[in-house]
Backbone bond lengths (Angstrom), bond angles and torsions (degrees), N, CA, C in turn:
res aa  C-N    CA-C-N  psi(-1)  N-CA   C-N-CA  omega(-1)  CA-C   N-CA-C  phi
1 A - - - 1.356 - - 1.572 114.22 -
2 G 1.277 113.51 10.29 1.484 120.91 -178.82 1.501 113.77 -106.45
3 A 1.352 115.65 36.40 1.485 118.11 -178.92 1.474 110.26 -65.94
4 G 1.312 116.61 153.79 1.439 123.29 -177.86 1.574 112.85 -73.90
5 A 1.204 118.10 169.32 1.489 122.75 -175.91 1.530 108.88 -60.81
6 G 1.270 115.76 137.28 1.489 119.30 177.15 1.555 112.70 73.49
7 A 1.327 117.77 15.59 1.459 117.69 -170.30 1.515 104.79 -84.74
8 A 1.392 110.65 168.32 1.445 119.50 -179.51 1.550 110.37 -138.79
9 I 1.310 113.62 153.59 1.473 115.41 -172.07 1.559 108.89 -139.46
10 R 1.293 116.89 139.79 1.500 121.66 169.29 1.441 110.79 -113.10
11 T 1.350 121.69 125.93 1.379 122.86 175.70 1.528 106.64 -94.69
12 G 1.299 114.52 133.75 1.490 119.39 -172.01 1.455 111.21 79.59
13 G 1.303 118.51 7.68 1.525 124.06 -176.86 1.481 112.15 -145.36
14 T 1.296 117.28 -119.61 1.502 121.28 -171.99 1.512 108.84 -142.16
15 F 1.347 112.92 151.95 1.484 119.66 169.02 1.504 107.45 -64.41
16 L 1.346 113.60 144.63 1.437 117.46 173.41 1.546 106.44 -133.03
17 N 1.290 117.46 157.71 1.448 123.66 -179.08 1.529 109.29 -114.68
18 D 1.353 114.76 103.17 1.439 118.99 174.38 1.575 115.25 51.84
19 G 1.391 114.46 36.98 1.418 116.55 177.87 1.465 120.09 81.52
20 E 1.365 116.03 1.14 1.463 125.29 179.88 1.546 111.74 -76.60
21 E 1.294 116.83 169.10 1.457 121.63 176.53 1.570 108.92 -64.45
22 E 1.354 116.89 155.05 1.407 120.58 176.19 1.483 112.02 -58.53
23 S 1.385 116.89 133.72 1.438 124.85 178.89 1.534 111.68 -113.76
24 S 1.376 113.38 176.94 1.411 120.05 -179.64 1.470 112.63 -57.27
25 A 1.367 117.50 -19.97 1.454 120.06 178.53 1.540 116.15 -80.48
26 S 1.379 113.60 -2.82 1.448 117.21 -172.31 1.548 107.22 -69.89
27 A 1.405 110.95 155.36 1.439 119.05 179.54 1.506 113.71 -143.45
28 N 1.298 117.59 133.70 1.423 122.17 179.06 1.519 113.15 -75.93
29 L 1.338 116.57 141.42 1.432 122.35 179.28 1.539 114.72 -129.75
30 F 1.328 113.90 59.39 1.397 116.97 179.76 1.593 108.77 -86.88
31 Q 1.280 116.75 115.18 1.479 120.34 -177.86 1.532 107.24 -150.79
32 P 1.315 120.62 153.11 1.387 126.80 -174.90 1.518 113.06 -64.68
33 S 1.350 120.01 -33.56 1.439 123.35 177.66 1.483 111.06 -134.27
34 R 1.360 111.96 145.38 1.412 119.49 -178.34 1.582 109.84 -100.84
35 A 1.328 118.20 1.80 1.497 122.33 -174.61 1.543 106.75 -61.83
36 P 1.303 121.08 -43.33 1.569 118.68 179.11 1.532 111.90 -56.86
37 I 1.347 116.70 -38.42 1.426 118.34 177.24 1.506 115.40 -67.50
38 F 1.321 115.89 -37.20 1.430 122.94 179.60 1.609 106.82 -68.13
39 R 1.322 116.98 -40.03 1.406 116.87 -179.14 1.560 114.55 -70.86
40 A 1.334 115.37 -32.74 1.402 120.83 174.26 1.541 112.90 -65.62
41 L 1.374 114.67 -35.85 1.478 121.11 -175.60 1.506 105.24 -71.73
42 L 1.289 122.14 -22.28 1.479 121.61 177.67 1.534 114.39 -56.11
43 V 1.364 116.07 -27.23 1.445 119.54 178.81 1.537 111.16 -113.41
44 N 1.251 116.29 7.71 1.499 122.66 175.68 1.579 106.80 -77.28
45 T 1.292 114.98 135.00 1.498 119.44 -179.43 1.542 113.38 -115.33
46 T 1.387 115.85 2.85 1.414 117.00 -177.49 1.533 116.84 -120.92
47 L 1.326 119.19 -24.29 1.436 124.82 -172.71 1.561 107.53 -68.09
48 T 1.346 115.88 123.15 1.474 117.66 -178.90 1.530 114.54 -112.87
49 R 1.370 118.92 -15.17 1.412 121.97 -173.72 1.533 111.95 -131.78
50 L 1.359 113.57 125.94 1.459 116.69 -177.77 1.496 107.58 -132.00
51 F 1.388 115.99 125.86 1.441 120.48 173.88 1.569 111.15 -118.99
52 M 1.378 113.61 125.89 1.434 115.96 -174.69 1.540 106.57 -132.49
53 A 1.376 116.28 136.15 1.417 122.07 177.68 1.483 111.66 -141.84
54 G 1.258 116.31 153.53 1.494 120.96 179.81 1.568 111.81 101.99
55 Q 1.331 111.36 176.51 1.514 119.41 -174.28 1.571 107.90 -59.34
56 V 1.357 112.77 141.18 1.434 118.31 174.96 1.546 108.39 -121.33
57 N 1.308 116.25 124.46 1.492 120.86 179.24 1.579 109.20 -81.15
58 S 1.337 110.50 178.34 1.505 117.63 -171.38 1.602 107.64 -69.89
59 V 1.274 117.82 -35.05 1.374 120.83 179.51 1.507 113.06 -68.29
60 D 1.281 116.86 -42.96 1.476 123.31 172.13 1.551 111.05 -58.96
61 E 1.323 120.52 -39.32 1.419 125.67 -177.03 1.519 109.71 -61.03
62 E 1.390 112.37 -50.68 1.437 119.91 179.32 1.522 111.21 -62.26
63 S 1.210 118.37 -44.94 1.574 120.98 179.01 1.480 109.17 -64.46
64 L 1.357 120.62 -40.03 1.430 126.20 -177.98 1.610 111.07 -62.06
65 V 1.319 113.85 -45.28 1.503 121.06 -179.77 1.510 106.86 -63.00
66 T 1.371 115.10 -48.91 1.528 118.23 179.37 1.485 111.85 -57.43
67 L 1.324 117.80 -38.31 1.481 119.93 -178.41 1.523 109.09 -67.08
68 L 1.381 118.28 -45.12 1.416 120.48 -178.27 1.578 111.41 -67.29
69 A 1.293 115.87 -39.90 1.453 119.97 179.22 1.534 111.06 -63.78
70 A 1.268 118.74 -25.55 1.469 123.17 -177.29 1.582 111.37 -73.24
71 N 1.339 117.73 -6.32 1.418 123.74 -178.86 1.489 112.71 54.84
72 T 1.324 115.25 58.86 1.462 124.24 176.71 1.464 111.22 -69.07
73 P 1.414 118.86 172.46 1.460 117.47 -176.35 1.581 112.40 -84.26
74 L 1.313 116.36 20.23 1.477 119.84 176.26 1.515 109.25 -58.14
75 T 1.336 115.96 135.84 1.441 121.36 175.65 1.582 109.91 -119.00
76 H 1.394 118.62 -21.95 1.431 121.51 179.90 1.479 102.01 -130.86
77 L 1.391 116.68 134.26 1.411 125.03 179.35 1.485 110.03 -141.77
78 S 1.380 121.17 121.00 1.458 121.73 175.40 1.491 109.59 -121.63
79 L 1.305 116.50 126.58 1.471 120.95 177.45 1.535 111.79 -128.97
80 T 1.265 112.12 47.77 1.477 121.61 -177.83 1.508 111.86 -68.51
81 R 1.360 116.42 136.44 1.421 119.98 -179.18 1.467 119.52 51.50
82 C 1.312 112.85 38.37 1.438 121.27 -176.42 1.505 116.53 -92.36
83 H 1.443 114.91 -9.12 1.485 117.44 -177.93 1.497 114.13 60.15
84 L 1.329 114.03 54.86 1.464 117.50 -178.11 1.514 117.80 -98.95
85 D 1.353 111.99 36.94 1.434 117.57 -175.25 1.550 114.67 -56.16
86 D 1.315 116.57 -31.77 1.512 120.63 -176.39 1.467 111.80 -86.94
87 C 1.334 120.26 -16.77 1.452 117.75 -171.88 1.500 115.44 -130.14
88 L 1.394 118.82 -1.06 1.456 119.84 -175.65 1.469 113.66 -61.20
89 E 1.346 118.46 -34.61 1.439 121.84 177.97 1.528 108.87 -60.89
90 K 1.344 119.20 -43.31 1.515 121.43 175.66 1.433 112.39 -67.03
91 V 1.330 119.79 -31.66 1.440 119.99 177.02 1.540 114.62 -68.43
92 F 1.357 110.95 -39.07 1.540 114.57 175.04 1.502 109.52 -64.59
93 D 1.313 118.09 -44.01 1.445 121.61 -177.51 1.595 111.32 -61.71
94 A 1.374 115.39 -38.06 1.476 122.01 -178.13 1.581 105.73 -69.28
95 L 1.270 118.24 -36.19 1.484 118.76 -174.02 1.549 110.62 -86.57
96 A 1.285 116.98 -9.89 1.480 119.53 -177.38 1.596 110.68 -60.25
97 T 1.317 112.89 -28.46 1.529 117.00 -177.59 1.472 110.51 -112.81
98 H 1.403 120.97 3.61 1.388 122.46 -177.92 1.453 111.52 -59.06
99 A 1.323 121.33 135.53 1.476 127.31 -172.32 1.441 117.22 -94.44
100 H 1.362 117.29 -6.20 1.504 117.06 -172.22 1.603 111.61 -126.66
101 L 1.317 116.49 -27.49 1.414 120.28 -173.08 1.537 117.28 -58.96
102 I 1.345 116.81 126.74 1.514 120.04 -176.92 1.545 106.70 -120.49
103 Y 1.354 119.78 -22.24 1.388 119.12 -177.27 1.557 108.50 -128.79
104 F 1.309 118.45 127.41 1.433 122.12 177.34 1.507 112.70 -141.82
105 N 1.311 112.51 114.47 1.599 118.02 -178.70 1.547 106.22 -116.89
106 V 1.291 114.13 114.24 1.403 119.09 174.65 1.552 112.54 -123.80
107 A 1.316 113.96 31.21 1.501 122.24 -178.03 1.483 111.69 -58.15
108 R 1.297 118.46 133.39 1.511 126.12 172.92 1.544 107.62 58.23
109 A 1.332 119.81 37.01 1.434 122.56 176.66 1.468 115.42 -97.65
110 T 1.333 116.65 -6.55 1.423 121.42 -176.26 1.524 112.53 -154.38
111 K 1.268 117.30 154.66 1.498 121.59 178.10 1.479 110.91 -86.20
112 S 1.320 117.44 -26.76 1.484 121.24 -176.17 1.624 109.84 -134.20
113 L 1.330 115.53 95.76 1.461 118.90 -177.21 1.514 111.99 -65.27
114 P 1.328 115.15 124.24 1.480 121.24 176.40 1.543 111.66 -71.54
115 T 1.375 119.68 85.47 1.422 119.64 -168.04 1.477 113.59 -72.02
116 V 1.301 118.04 -25.89 1.529 120.45 -177.80 1.573 107.96 -71.78
117 S 1.270 119.22 -41.06 1.505 120.17 175.78 1.519 110.85 -71.67
118 L 1.283 117.09 -29.68 1.484 119.32 173.48 1.493 111.90 -67.87
119 A 1.248 116.21 -39.29 1.489 120.37 174.97 1.505 109.50 -59.16
120 R 1.302 116.75 -45.35 1.476 122.17 -177.79 1.603 106.95 -59.55
121 L 1.324 114.62 -43.57 1.471 120.31 -179.81 1.501 109.57 -57.74
122 L 1.335 114.05 -49.78 1.548 119.93 -179.69 1.501 112.58 -58.29
123 R 1.311 117.65 -36.86 1.413 119.80 -177.51 1.521 114.30 -77.89
124 R 1.373 114.98 -29.67 1.449 119.03 -170.17 1.561 115.14 -99.02
125 N 1.323 112.65 -35.68 1.475 117.43 -177.06 1.533 111.77 -72.42
126 T 1.302 118.03 134.26 1.448 120.42 -177.14 1.611 112.31 -119.81
127 T 1.327 114.41 15.23 1.451 116.60 -179.28 1.567 113.86 -119.45
128 L 1.328 119.36 -27.86 1.421 123.19 -177.26 1.528 111.80 -56.88
129 Q 1.330 117.78 135.48 1.403 124.51 172.81 1.578 113.28 -117.30
130 Y 1.323 114.20 -30.25 1.492 116.72 179.49 1.475 108.52 -125.90
131 L 1.281 118.86 131.10 1.500 123.77 177.69 1.519 110.07 -143.60
132 D 1.360 109.83 128.75 1.558 115.84 175.77 1.539 104.29 -127.41
133 V 1.370 113.92 119.25 1.444 116.91 -178.90 1.541 106.79 -127.11
134 S 1.319 122.62 20.08 1.383 129.55 -178.66 1.496 110.83 -66.13
135 P 1.298 119.36 143.92 1.458 126.84 3.39 1.550 114.35 -85.50
136 V 1.344 115.91 140.84 1.462 119.65 179.87 1.535 106.10 -117.26
137 N 1.316 115.58 126.43 1.494 120.78 179.53 1.467 116.75 -93.17
138 F 1.355 116.49 -26.83 1.479 122.22 -176.46 1.589 107.42 -132.57
139 L 1.392 110.79 133.52 1.444 117.32 -177.40 1.521 113.20 -110.22
140 D 1.312 118.48 0.40 1.447 119.70 -170.66 1.584 116.41 -56.20
141 E 1.387 111.24 -43.05 1.432 116.05 179.05 1.553 114.31 -83.28
142 I 1.387 113.54 -28.94 1.438 121.27 -174.51 1.541 115.69 -72.31
143 L 1.293 117.80 -47.53 1.392 120.70 -174.25 1.589 114.23 -65.54
144 P 1.344 118.97 -40.64 1.454 116.52 175.05 1.542 113.28 -64.74
145 A 1.283 115.95 -32.98 1.518 119.69 178.73 1.513 107.84 -70.02
146 L 1.339 117.70 -41.85 1.490 119.14 -177.58 1.577 109.05 -67.58
147 A 1.318 116.44 -31.71 1.562 115.33 175.64 1.495 110.99 -58.73
148 E 1.373 117.35 -29.39 1.468 121.42 -175.38 1.539 109.95 -87.87
149 N 1.275 120.58 -17.66 1.454 122.10 -179.04 1.494 113.69 -67.15
150 T 1.354 115.47 144.30 1.440 119.68 -172.42 1.544 111.68 -120.67
151 S 1.369 116.04 6.71 1.528 114.82 -176.32 1.519 113.02 -127.56
152 I 1.325 120.18 -30.58 1.481 123.45 -179.11 1.493 113.33 -60.99
153 T 1.322 116.52 129.10 1.475 117.89 177.47 1.595 108.66 -109.81
154 T 1.322 116.21 -29.16 1.464 121.31 -177.20 1.492 108.97 -132.06
155 I 1.362 113.50 129.32 1.512 116.83 176.56 1.511 108.87 -147.01
156 N 1.375 114.04 141.52 1.417 125.57 177.36 1.454 112.35 -109.85
157 L 1.295 120.25 110.43 1.449 124.87 -178.60 1.593 108.38 -122.21
158 S 1.282 116.18 26.95 1.508 122.20 -177.01 1.534 111.46 -71.54
159 T 1.316 112.27 163.94 1.418 121.77 173.97 1.507 112.27 -142.97
160 P 1.394 123.17 141.90 1.414 120.83 177.68 1.515 113.64 -82.94
161 N 1.427 112.66 -1.54 1.470 115.18 -178.01 1.489 110.91 -94.01
162 Y 1.350 113.81 166.88 1.484 118.45 171.45 1.491 107.01 -83.55
163 T 1.282 116.71 111.34 1.485 119.67 -174.66 1.572 111.05 -124.68
164 L 1.230 119.57 114.47 1.461 124.50 -179.38 1.475 109.06 -84.77
165 V 1.377 119.41 114.48 1.416 121.54 -174.86 1.544 112.98 -76.66
166 T 1.293 119.02 156.62 1.393 123.18 179.99 1.575 112.10 -81.57
167 V 1.275 118.12 163.09 1.518 122.12 174.79 1.514 107.81 -55.20
168 E 1.343 117.49 -40.11 1.474 118.75 -179.87 1.484 113.45 -60.11
169 S 1.350 117.38 -40.14 1.435 120.34 178.82 1.503 108.82 -68.18
170 W 1.315 120.37 -41.18 1.452 126.05 -178.29 1.529 106.61 -56.42
171 N 1.322 116.11 -49.80 1.502 123.39 -177.20 1.542 108.81 -66.92
172 A 1.313 118.01 -41.84 1.420 122.92 -176.22 1.584 108.49 -67.30
173 L 1.306 119.74 -35.33 1.490 122.68 176.21 1.551 110.64 -61.14
174 A 1.318 116.16 -43.12 1.470 120.08 178.55 1.526 109.13 -63.70
175 V 1.342 117.03 -42.14 1.598 119.90 178.51 1.538 105.30 -65.29
176 L 1.282 121.06 -41.17 1.504 120.47 179.51 1.471 112.34 -54.18
177 F 1.339 114.75 -53.23 1.436 123.18 179.08 1.536 116.33 -57.91
178 A 1.400 112.58 -36.33 1.397 122.82 -179.45 1.556 113.61 -75.21
179 T 1.318 118.21 -30.04 1.432 118.85 -167.05 1.609 112.90 -119.14
180 N 1.293 117.81 -25.88 1.435 118.23 -177.38 1.574 106.87 -78.22
181 T 1.270 116.51 137.19 1.469 119.65 -175.34 1.576 109.11 -126.75
182 T 1.347 119.09 13.39 1.482 119.83 174.92 1.518 111.89 -120.20
183 L 1.316 120.75 -20.58 1.406 118.00 -176.14 1.556 110.84 -74.15
184 T 1.403 112.59 129.21 1.449 119.75 177.11 1.478 113.85 -106.07
185 S 1.362 117.03 -30.15 1.502 121.51 -171.79 1.552 107.19 -136.29
186 L 1.457 110.58 122.88 1.513 114.23 179.58 1.516 106.94 -133.83
187 N 1.355 112.71 129.44 1.475 119.58 178.31 1.533 108.84 -117.66
188 I 1.302 114.94 107.45 1.466 120.29 175.20 1.584 106.88 -121.33
189 T 1.212 120.21 37.27 1.456 124.94 179.07 1.483 106.60 -62.76
190 G 1.373 114.10 137.39 1.432 119.37 174.86 1.480 110.65 104.39
191 H 1.428 118.85 -24.25 1.382 119.42 179.48 1.595 106.53 -89.42
192 N 1.320 113.08 130.68 1.475 118.53 -174.88 1.534 108.82 -91.93
193 F 1.358 114.93 102.95 1.446 122.82 170.18 1.477 107.51 -91.08
194 E 1.306 116.50 86.45 1.522 121.39 -174.73 1.499 109.79 -108.80
195 P 1.309 120.26 113.27 1.517 121.02 -176.18 1.558 110.35 -57.81
196 R 1.344 118.64 -43.79 1.503 117.95 -175.72 1.524 110.74 -67.66
197 A 1.273 117.54 -26.43 1.536 120.17 179.12 1.517 107.56 -79.86
198 Q 1.355 120.37 -41.02 1.453 120.28 -177.74 1.504 111.40 -80.90
199 G 1.344 117.31 -9.13 1.476 118.95 -173.18 1.503 117.22 65.28
200 T 1.300 116.49 30.04 1.466 123.29 -177.07 1.509 108.41 -133.34
201 G 1.298 115.72 162.96 1.451 118.27 177.78 1.528 112.10 -99.08
202 T 1.305 117.78 -177.46 1.442 121.95 -178.76 1.556 112.60 -96.43
203 A 1.295 116.06 -2.40 1.513 120.15 -178.35 1.527 113.15 -51.63
204 P 1.345 117.68 -54.16 1.529 117.82 178.63 1.501 113.68 -55.15
205 L 1.360 118.72 -43.72 1.388 119.05 179.27 1.496 114.77 -66.14
206 L 1.350 116.06 -40.23 1.488 120.90 176.83 1.586 107.38 -61.37
207 Q 1.262 118.74 -50.41 1.445 121.66 -176.25 1.526 110.07 -58.51
208 A 1.324 119.54 -41.76 1.420 123.20 -173.17 1.617 104.43 -72.99
209 L 1.252 118.35 -40.50 1.512 117.55 179.05 1.513 112.76 -70.25
210 Q 1.272 113.38 -29.93 1.578 115.37 177.51 1.458 112.04 -63.41
211 H 1.333 119.83 -29.80 1.456 124.49 179.87 1.503 114.86 -95.91
212 N 1.430 114.51 -2.90 1.469 116.84 178.33 1.517 111.36 -88.03
213 T 1.344 114.87 123.73 1.523 121.78 -176.02 1.497 110.95 -111.18
214 T 1.297 122.12 9.03 1.451 121.12 179.96 1.516 117.28 -113.52
215 L 1.334 115.58 -24.70 1.528 119.26 -176.30 1.507 108.09 -73.99
216 T 1.359 116.39 125.90 1.465 121.36 179.46 1.447 112.06 -112.17
217 K 1.393 118.36 -25.98 1.439 123.50 -177.46 1.517 110.87 -132.47
218 L 1.396 118.57 128.14 1.386 120.23 -179.06 1.541 110.21 -142.30
219 K 1.309 116.70 125.73 1.451 126.33 175.07 1.547 109.73 -113.93
220 I 1.341 113.60 106.89 1.432 118.34 -174.10 1.531 112.63 -133.57
221 A 1.459 109.35 39.09 1.460 117.66 -171.15 1.546 109.65 -89.14
222 G 1.304 119.21 80.97 1.390 121.24 177.12 1.575 112.97 -86.90
223 R 1.335 111.58 139.99 1.518 112.46 -176.84 1.570 105.86 -87.04
224 T 1.354 111.53 143.37 1.457 119.40 179.15 1.512 107.68 -100.55
225 A 1.406 113.60 155.13 1.408 118.90 176.17 1.571 112.17 -67.02
226 L 1.356 116.03 -37.15 1.436 124.40 177.45 1.518 107.64 -114.29
227 V 1.424 114.70 116.49 1.454 116.81 172.51 1.513 111.51 -94.57
228 D 1.308 118.06 106.33 1.430 128.34 175.90 1.546 110.47 -136.97
229 D 1.326 112.43 -177.72 1.488 117.54 -177.42 1.562 113.52 -57.72
230 D 1.355 111.06 -33.91 1.512 115.41 -179.94 1.501 109.42 -69.47
231 A 1.301 120.20 -35.11 1.426 121.96 -176.71 1.543 112.23 -64.62
232 V 1.328 115.66 -22.41 1.408 121.89 -175.59 1.547 109.10 -103.93
233 Q 1.342 113.81 -39.15 1.458 121.06 -172.18 1.576 114.23 -53.84
234 W 1.362 116.21 -46.25 1.428 117.62 -177.46 1.524 112.12 -66.93
235 R 1.334 117.39 -26.20 1.460 120.87 -178.04 1.556 106.21 -75.29
236 V 1.338 117.21 -47.57 1.534 118.08 -178.48 1.478 110.57 -65.54
237 E 1.301 119.29 -42.91 1.412 124.09 -179.98 1.503 113.34 -60.52
238 L 1.392 117.01 -48.32 1.424 121.93 179.88 1.499 110.72 -60.54
239 F 1.263 122.22 -52.74 1.394 122.45 -174.64 1.556 115.01 -78.88
240 D 1.348 115.44 -23.06 1.452 115.73 168.77 1.532 110.29 -63.40
241 E 1.316 114.40 -49.39 1.450 118.59 179.37 1.506 114.51 -61.13
242 L 1.372 116.25 -41.51 1.442 121.32 -179.63 1.545 109.80 -60.56
243 L 1.336 117.13 -49.36 1.399 121.96 -171.18 1.491 116.04 -72.36
244 K 1.287 113.45 -6.74 1.513 117.58 170.78 1.515 113.26 -62.96
245 T 1.360 114.56 -31.76 1.424 118.97 -179.46 1.544 116.99 -121.56
246 N 1.369 115.53 -21.01 1.405 120.61 176.65 1.535 110.78 -75.23
247 V 1.358 119.00 128.52 1.405 123.88 -173.21 1.547 111.44 -119.86
248 T 1.335 115.29 6.08 1.496 118.10 -178.28 1.568 112.53 -109.08
249 L 1.270 120.69 -27.54 1.449 122.98 -177.84 1.543 107.05 -71.74
250 C 1.339 115.80 119.93 1.452 121.44 -176.35 1.463 114.48 -113.71
251 E 1.335 118.75 -26.39 1.504 122.06 -178.51 1.516 107.00 -129.47
252 L 1.297 116.47 129.00 1.525 120.23 -175.58 1.560 110.52 -145.48
253 Q 1.279 115.67 132.21 1.485 123.10 174.33 1.522 103.02 -123.78
254 Y 1.288 118.12 101.89 1.478 118.77 -175.45 1.490 115.29 -111.56
255 Y 1.314 120.27 0.73 1.394 124.83 169.54 1.572 111.13 -145.39
256 P 1.267 117.31 153.25 1.496 117.57 -174.76 1.533 111.82 -65.37
257 E 1.319 116.51 155.45 1.446 122.35 177.89 1.554 106.51 -78.74
258 D 1.342 117.83 82.65 1.472 121.63 -169.10 1.473 105.60 -143.80
259 P 1.346 119.71 132.62 1.527 123.23 -178.33 1.526 109.20 -58.67
260 E 1.278 117.50 -33.25 1.529 116.02 -178.26 1.571 111.96 -65.82
261 Y 1.282 118.23 -38.26 1.475 120.74 174.93 1.551 111.56 -62.68
262 E 1.395 109.71 -48.38 1.494 114.01 179.61 1.579 111.62 -63.07
263 R 1.294 119.28 -35.77 1.453 117.10 175.87 1.464 116.30 -64.76
264 H 1.266 117.31 -38.65 1.456 122.05 176.25 1.507 112.69 -61.47
265 I 1.321 118.63 -35.49 1.425 122.07 174.21 1.484 112.23 -75.23
266 D 1.341 117.00 -43.91 1.505 120.68 179.53 1.461 112.24 -55.67
267 T 1.313 118.40 -39.69 1.510 123.96 -172.70 1.526 112.45 -91.22
268 N 1.294 117.65 5.15 1.459 122.65 -179.97 1.539 109.39 -127.18
269 A 1.354 113.33 111.96 1.507 121.61 -170.03 1.539 108.59 -62.00
270 R 1.302 116.82 -41.77 1.471 119.52 -178.97 1.501 112.87 -63.07
271 L 1.385 113.21 -44.56 1.477 117.76 176.94 1.559 115.43 -62.87
272 R 1.315 110.97 -34.48 1.521 117.02 179.89 1.517 108.92 -68.14
273 V 1.335 116.68 -37.15 1.472 119.39 -179.07 1.539 105.96 -70.76
274 G 1.351 121.18 -37.89 1.431 122.68 179.97 1.491 114.45 -67.94
275 R 1.427 115.37 -38.88 1.426 118.65 176.95 1.495 109.78 -67.19
276 A 1.310 121.60 -39.21 1.480 122.03 179.51 1.561 108.82 -64.70
277 A 1.404 120.66 -40.67 1.337 124.60 176.21 1.529 114.58 -57.71
278 I 1.341 116.79 -45.00 1.383 124.52 174.49 1.491 111.23 -57.52
279 H 1.302 117.38 -51.58 1.431 121.91 -178.89 1.491 110.97 -55.93
280 A 1.335 117.28 -47.87 1.514 126.08 -175.23 1.604 104.49 -62.76
281 A 1.240 116.68 -44.53 1.534 118.82 -176.33 1.531 113.60 -66.13
282 L 1.409 114.26 -35.90 1.386 121.19 178.42 1.536 108.98 -65.92
283 L 1.253 115.83 -42.42 1.458 123.35 176.81 1.526 110.60 -59.87
284 R 1.340 113.06 -47.49 1.446 118.93 176.61 1.538 113.41 -55.25
285 N 1.311 113.19 -44.59 1.484 116.46 179.70 1.511 115.79 -70.60
286 Q 1.363 114.75 -33.02 1.413 119.32 173.75 1.465 113.84 -62.78
287 E 1.335 116.30 -45.29 1.501 123.08 176.24 1.553 110.65 -61.69
288 R 1.281 113.76 -37.51 1.494 118.72 -174.75 1.543 106.08 -69.16
289 A 1.307 117.00 -40.93 1.426 119.39 -175.19 1.555 113.42 -94.12
290 C 1.324 116.04 -1.36 1.442 119.20 -176.14 1.570 110.40 51.63
291 V 1.285 119.48 47.44 1.427 125.17 -173.15 1.516 111.99 -63.01
292 D 1.362 114.28 133.29 1.448 117.78 168.95 1.521 107.13 -106.92
293 T 1.345 116.11 114.88 1.482 121.24 -170.78 1.490 111.91 -77.99
294 K 1.406 120.81 -7.05 1.428 121.74 173.88 1.530 113.68 -63.95
295 P 1.294 123.00 148.12 1.422 123.06 178.87 1.524 112.46 -66.73
296 A 1.300 118.07 144.02 1.442 118.35 179.52 1.522 114.64 -61.41
297 R 1.309 116.51 137.79 1.429 120.34 -172.87 1.592 111.74 -62.20
298 Q 1.308 116.74 -28.28 1.446 119.53 -177.39 1.485 111.98 -64.13
299 F 1.332 116.46 -19.74 1.481 120.84 179.43 1.465 115.43 -104.29
300 D 1.340 116.70 4.67 1.479 122.41 173.02 1.492 106.32 -68.74
301 F 1.404 112.56 148.20 1.452 115.48 179.76 1.491 106.25 -120.43
């Protein structure tokens, strides 16, 4: 528990130094329970980064929640693939008032994401800048809460599944783009925002994005049940129109990387022109912003 300032630790893995490659000072920590480490960290005043992977038992879960609730100096926390089905709601509630955490990765840590407690976290926490909670199957509670968040710049809400979003989520996404002024990167890949399925048009989404000046990276490539020209057309037309005036969006994935989608664009002259215009506009925005597409170092682990 006497790690140096700015130190980082991996349980079940190796010590790291501020996200750098493993060095000669690295040490392995293979042990059956992480609870002693968590208890030691309760009195540690220097450790800022903690990476944990692998199965977590009930004793570990209780000690982890106690550690997070104690508002330690942790700034970076990764709990990927930790099987936290029984305690993730408590983890979210503990982090809701954490005063230092800026990076939180809990990707693939549970089979059922507690979206209500996640929404509370998004509304209450004022320090988080990076959050990965994928996979996310339902967005109804999350998007309205994210619209109110004032600190997160990068969030991953993607899913590998085909998920048709509700009308509520469609409207909430438009509100998010219209009101949030801190989010720069949003990944909602896998969620199908399909106008014909929701019975709504793209006008609210277009209007909201036209007035958004902070978002630079957007992944909204939801897979549709039926891949036809209509499934691709609204995406091309929406972002072609948007990028005629938007000068901040630099990275965009608006349809899945699937040969079927590409084929429908390649065989439709109007869609080909639209795709080319989107590509040109993104390049224009990248040059304008001098974008560095490498991930920000502060979020390296």
